[in-house]
VEXKOLFI-722163 format. One line per 3 residues: number of its first residue (from 1); their letters; for each residue x, y, z of C-alpha. Coordinates in steps of 0.001 Angstrom, whole numbers. Layout:
% VEXKOLFI-722163
NUM = A = X:Y:Z | ...
END
This chain:
% VEXKOLFI-722163
1 = MAD = -38911:28096:10095 | -38416:25651:12962 | -36745:23089:10710
4 = RPI = -34391:25551:8967 | -30742:25117:10075 | -29119:28042:11849
7 = VLA = -25812:29347:10465 | -23238:29948:13212 | -20234:30937:11076
10 = VVA = -18861:31113:7549 | -15408:30072:6354 | -13500:33224:5413
13 = GAH = -10428:31422:4079 | -7465:29206:4872 | -5127:29787:7816
16 = GIA = -1612:28397:7560 | -647:25259:5653 | -2057:22491:7867
19 = GEV = -5734:22795:6939 | -6994:25299:9483 | -9635:27829:8403
22 = RLK = -10505:31379:9412 | -14137:31829:10450 | -16429:34826:10529
25 = LFT = -18637:34202:13557 | -22358:34844:13800 | -22313:33896:17491
28 = DDI = -21306:36061:20438 | -18004:34184:20840 | -16305:30863:20094
31 = AGL = -18224:29131:22888 | -21186:29085:20499 | -19134:26930:18127
34 = KAH = -17445:24782:20773 | -20862:23589:21920 | -21207:21655:18639
37 = KAF = -19032:18872:17261 | -20599:18511:13808 | -21815:21014:11226
40 = NGG = -23752:20883:7963 | -25538:17635:8705 | -22381:15912:9937
43 = TLT = -20219:16639:6883 | -17743:18689:8948 | -16436:17520:12342
46 = LKS = -14888:20178:14577 | -11531:19119:16045 | -10540:22468:17566
49 = VKA = -11401:26160:17565 | -9646:29168:19039 | -10134:32910:18952
52 = GSN = -8630:34674:15967 | -7926:38330:15243 | -11288:38874:13481
55 = GAI = -13288:35786:14419 | -11946:32287:14990 | -9485:29715:13687
58 = ARF = -10845:26189:13379 | -9644:22745:12390 | -11991:20135:10943
61 = AEI = -11269:16394:10822 | -12089:16252:7119 | -9670:19028:6087
64 = ADR = -6012:17955:5926 | -4198:20712:4020 | -4308:24303:2814
67 = TAA = -5767:23382:-580 | -8754:21674:1065 | -9121:24591:3483
70 = EGL = -9148:27095:609 | -11882:25033:-1042 | -14131:25715:1957
73 = RGT = -14059:29516:1502 | -17651:30787:1684 | -19005:27606:3275
76 = ELS = -21610:28328:5941 | -21427:26253:9123 | -24904:25369:10308
79 = VPR = -26545:23256:12981 | -30157:22145:13387 | -32278:24609:15334
82 = EAL = -33071:21979:17979 | -29325:21789:18805 | -29406:25388:20067
85 = PPL = -30468:26600:23509 | -33919:28148:23894 | -34136:31879:23288
88 = AEG = -34682:34318:26129 | -37344:37014:25993 | -36449:39586:23341
91 = EYY = -33869:37371:21618 | -34176:36110:18061 | -32227:34342:15367
94 = HAD = -31482:36448:12305 | -32722:33548:10183 | -36191:34029:11702
97 = IIG = -36360:37678:10642 | -34841:37672:7171 | -37611:37416:4600
100 = LPC = -40423:38679:6834 | -42678:41429:5525 | -42278:44804:7226
103 = FVE = -45226:47033:8104 | -45516:50682:9098 | -48879:51749:10524
106 = GEQ = -50615:48749:8923 | -49142:49216:5435 | -46498:46846:4080
109 = VGQ = -43389:48848:3185 | -41028:46051:2215 | -39244:42919:3280
112 = AVL = -36399:42282:5749 | -33306:41382:3735 | -30297:41776:6028
115 = IEN = -29247:42336:9622 | -25923:43989:10425 | -24306:44908:13697
118 = FGA = -21802:47739:13592 | -21186:47668:17340 | -24180:49524:18749
121 = GDV = -26806:46834:18158 | -28574:45117:15294 | -29615:47191:12296
124 = LEI = -32299:45820:9974 | -32116:46482:6254 | -35522:46599:4566
127 = ERP = -36005:46414:817 | -38936:48332:-643 | -40733:47143:-3774
130 = GGK = -38553:48310:-6643 | -35292:47551:-4844 | -34593:50677:-2768
133 = RFM = -33364:49803:725 | -33306:51575:4072 | -32040:50672:7540
136 = VPV = -33609:50871:10982 | -32218:50026:14440 | -33907:46846:15657
139 = AQA = -33946:47719:19369 | -35549:51152:18910 | -37724:50688:15844
142 = VTI = -38844:47088:15308 | -41474:44952:16988 | -41001:41310:16068
145 = EPD = -44137:39231:15548 | -44145:35588:14420 | -45054:36363:10808
148 = RLL = -44146:40035:10318 | -42158:42996:11587 | -43733:46251:12745
151 = VDS = -41502:49269:12103 | -41821:52600:13925 | -42747:55279:11373
154 = AFV = -40290:57754:12901 | -37418:55637:11509 | -38737:55273:7957
157 = E = -37470:57563:5221
END
């Protein structure tokens, strides 16, 4: 886990004709991006970033026109974990939780597959064997351990 890159944003599409891209952020704000100059192992060099209506607008040195910007749609922007600040107590990276087994009262009920935030805090989506999924609020229902998640039974359907 410690060597897995952390995704900070994804390219949502082109912006304008000069090669700028729209970004969906996975950071609190654009300061999380501005702290880094290179992404994806140095293949993309950040020239500028500003707040956009639903995320951010960025320009990369390697992208000169709209066609190149459109080609980046869906590209995740990642940095090595060691390039990020240390986590405070109770904080976590989504990448550390996705894929962990989930337990309720000692019995494995599924695997963490997705984390969403609809404005009131993180919500964990757990997939049961067989494919059925359910969601639980992380702050109220999940205890995070290094190799598994403990889910409060009151939140399980």
